[in-house]
C-alpha positions in Angstrom: -6.5 26.4 -6.0 -4.3 23.5 -4.9 -5.7 22.9 -1.4 -3.8 20.5 0.8 -6.1 18.6 3.2 -5.4 18.2 6.9 -5.8 14.4 6.4 -3.0 14.3 3.8 -0.6 16.2 6.1 -1.5 13.9 9.0 -0.7 10.8 6.9 2.6 12.2 5.6 3.9 13.8 8.7 4.5 10.6 10.7 6.0 10.7 14.1 6.6 14.4 14.2 6.6 14.7 17.9 9.5 12.4 18.6 12.0 15.2 18.9 12.7 17.6 21.8 11.5 21.2 22.0 8.2 23.1 21.9 5.3 21.4 20.1 4.9 24.3 17.8 8.6 24.2 16.8 8.4 20.5 16.2 5.3 21.0 14.0 6.8 23.9 11.9 10.0 21.7 11.4 7.9 18.7 10.3 5.9 20.8 7.8 9.1 22.4 6.5 10.6 18.9 5.9 7.5 17.9 3.9 7.9 21.0 1.8 11.6 20.3 1.3 10.8 16.8 0.3 8.2 18.1 -2.3 5.5 16.2 -0.6 3.7 19.5 -0.1 4.2 21.5 -3.3 5.1 25.1 -3.7 1.9 26.9 -4.5 -0.2 24.6 -2.4 -2.5 26.0 0.2 -2.3 24.5 3.7 -5.4 23.8 5.7 -6.8 26.3 8.2 -5.3 26.4 11.7 -8.5 24.8 13.2 -8.7 22.0 10.6 -5.0 21.0 11.1 -5.2 21.3 14.8 -8.2 18.9 14.9 -6.4 16.4 12.6 -3.2 16.4 14.6 -4.9 16.5 18.0 -3.2 19.7 19.1 -4.4 23.1 20.1 -5.2 25.7 17.5 -2.6 28.0 19.1 0.1 25.4 18.4 -0.7 25.5 14.6 -1.0 29.4 14.7 2.6 29.6 16.1 3.9 26.9 13.7 2.5 28.8 10.7 3.9 32.0 12.0 7.3 30.5 12.2 7.1 29.3 8.6 6.0 32.8 7.5 9.0 34.3 9.3 11.2 31.8 7.4 9.8 33.0 4.1 8.1 29.7 3.4 4.5 30.7 3.8 2.4 33.6 2.7 -0.8 34.0 4.8 -3.5 36.4 3.6 -7.1 36.8 4.7 -9.4 35.0 2.4 -6.6 33.2 0.6 -5.3 30.9 3.3 -1.7 29.9 3.9 0.1 29.4 0.6 3.5 27.7 0.3 5.7 30.2 -1.6 9.2 28.7 -1.3 10.8 25.4 -0.7 12.5 24.7 2.6 15.8 23.4 4.1 16.4 22.6 7.7 19.8 23.3 9.3 21.3 23.6 5.8 20.3 20.1 4.9 17.9 19.4 2.0 15.5 16.6 2.9 15.3 14.2 -0.1 13.0 11.6 1.5 9.5 11.8 2.8 10.4 13.6 6.0 7.5 12.4 8.1 8.6 8.8 7.5 10.6 8.4 10.8 11.5 4.9 11.9 9.7 3.8 15.0 11.8 3.7 18.2 12.3 0.2 19.7 9.7 0.9 22.3 7.1 1.9 19.7 4.5 -0.4 18.2 4.1 0.0 14.5 0.7 -1.2 13.3 0.8 0.6 9.9 2.1 -2.5 8.1 0.6 -5.9 7.7 3.9 -7.5 6.9 4.5 -11.0 8.2 7.7 -12.5 9.8 9.9 -14.7 7.7 8.4 -18.1 6.8 10.3 -21.1 8.3 10.4 -22.4 4.7 12.7 -19.4 3.9 14.8 -19.6 7.1 15.4 -23.3 6.7 16.5 -22.8 3.1 18.9 -20.0 4.1 20.4 -22.1 6.9 21.1 -24.9 4.5 22.8 -22.7 1.9 26.6 -23.0 1.3 28.9 -20.9 -0.7 29.0 -23.5 -3.4 25.2 -23.1 -3.8 25.6 -19.5 -4.9 28.9 -19.7 -6.7 27.3 -20.5 -10.0 25.0 -17.4 -9.8 28.0 -15.1 -10.2 28.5 -15.4 -13.9 28.3 -12.9 -16.7 27.7 -9.2 -16.1 25.0 -9.7 -13.5 22.4 -7.5 -15.2 19.1 -8.8 -16.7 16.3 -6.3 -16.7 13.7 -8.9 -17.4 14.9 -11.2 -14.7 16.8 -14.5 -14.2 15.6 -16.9 -16.9 15.2 -19.8 -14.4 13.1 -17.6 -12.2 10.9 -16.5 -15.1 10.4 -20.2 -15.9 9.5 -20.9 -12.3 6.9 -18.1 -12.2 5.5 -19.2 -15.5 5.0 -22.7 -14.0 3.4 -21.1 -10.9 0.6 -19.6 -13.1 0.4 -22.7 -15.3 -0.3 -24.7 -12.2 -3.1 -22.3 -11.3 -4.8 -23.0 -14.7 -3.3 -20.1 -16.6 -0.8 -21.3 -19.2 2.2 -19.0 -19.2 5.5 -18.7 -21.0 8.6 -17.0 -19.5 8.2 -14.3 -22.2 5.0 -13.3 -20.3 7.0 -12.6 -17.1 9.0 -9.6 -15.8 10.8 -10.0 -12.4 10.5 -6.8 -10.2 11.7 -5.6 -6.9 8.5 -6.6 -5.1 4.9 -5.8 -6.0 5.4 -2.1 -5.2 7.9 -1.7 -8.1 5.5 -3.6 -10.3 2.8 -1.0 -9.6 5.2 1.9 -10.3 6.5 0.4 -13.5 2.9 -0.1 -14.8 2.0 3.5 -13.8 5.0 5.0 -15.5 4.8 2.9 -18.7 1.1 3.0 -19.3 -0.2 6.3 -17.7 0.4 9.9 -18.9 -0.6 13.2 -17.3 -4.4 13.7 -17.2 -5.1 10.1 -18.2 -8.1 8.7 -16.4 -7.3 5.8 -14.0 -10.1 3.9 -12.3 -9.4 2.5 -8.8 -11.3 1.0 -6.0 -12.3 3.2 -3.0 -10.7 2.4 -0.7 -7.5 1.1 -2.4 -3.9 0.3 -1.7 -2.0 3.5 -0.7 1.0 2.7 -2.8 -1.0 2.6 -6.0 -2.5 6.1 -5.2 1.0 7.5 -4.8 2.1 6.0 -8.0 -0.8 7.4 -10.0 -0.7 10.8 -8.3 3.0 11.0 -9.3 1.9 10.5 -12.9 -0.7 13.3 -12.5 -3.4 10.9 -13.5 -7.1 11.7 -13.1 -8.1 9.1 -10.5 -11.7 7.9 -10.7 -12.7 5.9 -7.5 -15.4 3.2 -7.5 -16.8 2.3 -4.1 -16.0 -1.0 -2.4 -18.3 -2.2 0.4 -18.5 -5.4 2.4 -20.8 -6.6 -0.4 -18.1 -6.1 -3.1 -17.4 -3.7 -5.9 -20.1 -1.3 -7.0 -20.6 -2.6 -10.6 -23.0 0.3 -11.6 -20.3 2.9 -10.7 -17.7 0.8 -12.5 -19.7 0.6 -15.7 -20.3 4.3 -15.6 -16.5 4.9 -15.2 -15.6 2.4 -18.0 -18.1 4.0 -20.4 -15.8 7.1 -20.5 -12.9 5.0 -21.8 -10.3 5.4 -19.0 -6.7 4.5 -19.7 -6.4 1.9 -17.0 -8.4 0.0 -14.4 -6.5 -1.0 -11.2 -8.1 -3.4 -8.8 -7.8 -6.5 -6.5 -10.2 -9.2 -7.7 -8.9 -11.3 -4.8 -7.7 -10.3 -1.3 -8.5 -6.6 -1.7 -6.2 -4.2 0.1 -7.4 -2.8 2.6 -10.8 -4.4 3.1 -9.8 -8.1 2.6 -12.8 -8.9 0.5 -12.7 -11.1 -2.7 -15.1 -11.0 -5.6 -17.5 -13.8 -5.8 -17.9 -15.8 -9.1 -20.9 -13.8 -10.2 -19.0 -10.5 -9.7 -16.0 -11.8 -11.5 -18.1 -12.8 -14.5 -19.8 -9.4 -14.5 -16.4 -7.7 -14.4 -15.2 -9.7 -17.3 -18.3 -8.9 -19.4 -17.9 -5.1 -18.6 -14.3 -5.2 -19.8 -15.4 -7.0 -23.0 -18.0 -4.3 -23.6 -15.7 -1.4 -22.7 -12.1 -2.5 -23.4 -9.8 -1.1 -20.8 -6.3 -2.2 -19.7 -6.7 -4.1 -16.4 -4.0 -4.2 -13.8 -4.9 -7.1 -11.6 -3.0 -6.8 -8.3 -2.6 -10.3 -6.8 -0.1 -9.3 -4.1 -2.2 -10.8 -1.3 -3.9 -13.6 -3.3 -1.9 -16.3 -1.4 -3.0 -15.1 2.0 -6.5 -16.6 2.3 -8.1 -16.8 5.7 -10.7 -19.2 4.5 -9.1 -21.8 2.2 -5.7 -23.1 1.2 -6.5 -23.0 -2.5 -5.2 -20.2 -4.7 -7.8 -18.8 -7.2 -7.1 -18.6 -10.9 -6.3 -15.0 -12.0 -8.8 -13.1 -14.1 -6.2 -12.8 -16.8 -7.3 -16.3 -18.0 -10.7 -14.9 -19.0 -9.5 -11.8 -20.8 -7.8 -10.5 -23.9 -4.1 -11.2 -23.0 -3.0 -7.9 -24.6 -5.3 -6.0 -22.2 -4.2 -7.3 -18.8 -1.2 -7.3 -16.4 -1.2 -9.4 -13.3 1.0 -8.6 -10.3 2.5 -11.2 -7.9 5.1 -11.4 -5.2 6.9 -13.7 -2.8 6.9 -11.1 0.0 3.7 -12.4 1.5 4.3 -16.1 1.5 8.0 -16.0 2.4 9.2 -12.6 3.7 9.0 -8.9 2.9 12.7 -8.5 2.9 13.0 -10.8 -0.1 12.3 -8.1 -2.7 11.0 -10.4 -5.5 7.8 -9.8 -7.3 6.7 -10.0 -10.9 4.3 -8.8 -13.7 2.6 -11.3 -16.0 1.4 -9.8 -19.3 1.6 -10.1 -23.0 5.2 -10.3 -24.4 4.9 -6.9 -26.0 3.9 -5.3 -22.7 6.7 -7.1 -20.9 9.3 -5.8 -23.3 8.1 -2.3 -22.8 8.1 -2.7 -19.0 11.6 -4.2 -19.1 13.0 -1.2 -20.9 11.6 1.0 -18.1 13.0 -1.3 -15.4 16.5 -1.2 -17.1 16.5 2.6 -16.7 15.3 2.3 -13.1 17.6 -0.3 -11.6 19.2 -2.5 -14.4 17.5 -5.6 -12.8 17.0 -7.3 -9.5 19.6 -9.0 -7.4 20.7 -12.3 -9.0 21.2 -13.9 -5.6 17.7 -13.0 -4.4 16.3 -14.4 -7.7 18.3 -17.6 -7.3 16.8 -18.1 -3.8 13.4 -17.4 -5.1 13.6 -20.3 -7.6 14.1 -22.7 -4.7 11.3 -21.1 -2.7 8.8 -21.6 -5.5 9.7 -25.3 -5.5 8.4 -25.4 -1.9 5.3 -23.2 -2.4 2.8 -25.9 -1.3 4.4 -26.1 2.2 4.6 -22.3 2.4 0.9 -22.0 1.6 -0.1 -24.4 4.3 2.0 -22.6 6.9 0.8 -19.1 6.0 -2.8 -20.1 5.9 -2.7 -21.6 9.4 -0.7 -18.6 10.7 -3.0 -15.9 9.2 -6.2 -17.8 10.2 -5.0 -18.3 13.8 -4.0 -14.6 14.2 -7.3 -13.4 12.9 -9.3 -15.6 15.4 -7.2 -14.1 18.3 -7.8 -10.5 17.0 -11.5 -11.0 16.5 -11.9 -12.4 20.0 -10.0 -9.5 21.6 -12.0 -6.9 19.7 -15.3 -8.6 20.6 -14.3 -8.6 24.2 -12.9 -5.0 24.5 -14.7 -3.0 21.8 -18.1 -4.1 23.0 -19.9 -3.6 19.7 -18.6 -0.1 19.0 -16.4 -1.3 16.1 -17.8 -2.8 12.9 -16.0 -5.0 10.4 -16.5 -7.8 7.9 -14.3 -10.8 8.3 -11.5 -10.5 5.7 -11.5 -13.3 3.1 -7.7 -12.8 2.7 -4.9 -10.5 3.7 -3.4 -9.6 7.0 -5.5 -6.6 8.2 -9.0 -5.7 9.3 -10.9 -2.8 7.8 -12.7 -1.4 10.9 -15.5 1.1 11.0 -15.6 3.3 14.1 -18.8 5.4 13.9 -18.3 8.9 15.4 -14.5 8.6 15.6 -12.2 11.0 13.7 -9.5 8.4 12.9 -7.0 10.9 11.6 -7.0 12.6 15.0 -7.1 9.1 16.7 -3.9 8.0 14.9 -2.1 11.2 15.9 -3.2 10.8 19.6 -2.2 7.1 19.5 1.4 8.0 18.5 1.7 9.7 21.9 1.0 6.3 23.4 3.7 4.6 21.3 1.2 3.2 18.9 1.3 3.9 15.1 -1.9 3.3 13.2 -3.2 4.0 9.7 -6.4 6.1 9.2 -8.9 5.1 6.5 -8.7 8.3 4.6 -5.1 7.5 3.5 -6.6 4.6 1.4 -9.0 6.9 -0.5 -8.5 9.0 -3.6 -10.9 11.5 -2.2 -9.9 11.0 1.5 -13.1 9.3 2.4 -13.4 6.8 5.3 -12.4 9.3 8.0 -14.0 7.0 10.6 -12.2 3.8 9.5 -8.8 2.3 10.4 -6.8 -0.5 8.9 -5.7 -2.7 11.7 -3.2 -5.5 11.0 -4.0 -8.6 13.0 -0.8 -10.6 12.4 1.0 -9.5 15.6 1.7 -11.4 18.8 -1.3 -11.6 21.1 0.3 -9.2 23.7 0.8 -6.6 20.9 -2.7 -6.9 19.7 -4.0 -6.6 23.3 -2.0 -3.4 23.8 -3.1 -1.9 20.5 -6.8 -2.7 21.0 -6.7 -1.5 24.7 -5.1 1.7 23.6 -7.6 2.4 20.8 -10.5 1.6 23.1 -9.2 3.9 25.8 -8.7 6.8 23.3 -12.2 6.3 21.8 -14.1 5.6 25.0 -16.2 8.8 24.8 -16.9 8.5 21.0 
């Protein structure tokens, strides 16, 4: 039976109470949109009225009426002992929803804390201000398509890794539309239905979606403040999974980095149980502790069995959709063929700008390090002052968010309640293959002090009785 958890619906449904009308009508409409968008599959069984009411912080009666409306529309079939099964797709007002329907853009007065994205780096804005038409004129040559990426940018990324102590040739590099596309390309090229994929628990949400879409068997390995559970990892690798996906540095969402002993242990395990490693380095440049960038694990492994993901989004700006994959030339050629089908290649103008940005990477590192470390100090001081010991976290070694434990708090319900106070948060269960961490939240700290003050005050007020 394909049971759909209340935590999954809560994560997908987004700002469902932004429209006018009765709450029950808004809820039935939001669920119908998720079904139309195929985020909730036909044949799936929705959670009980009580479970969904708790997750969404509404009355059980509201869910009862919403389900009844969906039954009347021929979308649900409710039977005693069998639950509420989705029996048909849905349209709303004659419009088929082709995007994740719960993903509604926050209104201007809302505060979105679901992303840890940073504002543009002054290194980028200064470069853009200095650009003239003549600087870009030479880019517009040929047909404008290159699935593998602009050759000069591939050379620049190769130099980036070589400078980190990992000799790299442009043939080892594929340019992607950010790190997110890199994850999706690797999932689609390397993973088939029912393949076992080992991930950390918790793990980056975008990777879970990518592997779920491939119908992979996801095997989670616990991550704690002390690092990756190596015993669990060895047990998982013994069963010969298709792929291992992890963050050796700057883990998303916990912010932890493996120490040297753990890195050596991991390399030994992969030598003993050869498994293709996807090393996600999207946040590697965002250290809160030091300005040096660590050498990727790929330098200690069989080059045919590893792919390393990188991006410019963190150092410079998320709106610059330039990322990459570093791997063996044979893997890069296969990935390039998938990318050619997907989008024919990244924007040549963005890639041209990226070449210049990589030439100024030292300055960008210093700026981001100071920015991230300063914001973290402010956030920690605010939490220490207002949470009064009720929240528990380990100081992130890198990244832009804190992984906070709130004992006794249902954070799925908390995040739904926070939306009514114009605050959008991410519950911990959304970062887990098995929807664990129901009393954790991921809280970005790279926001102005007044915004952090509002967010922390709101959370404290909503959890005062927990």
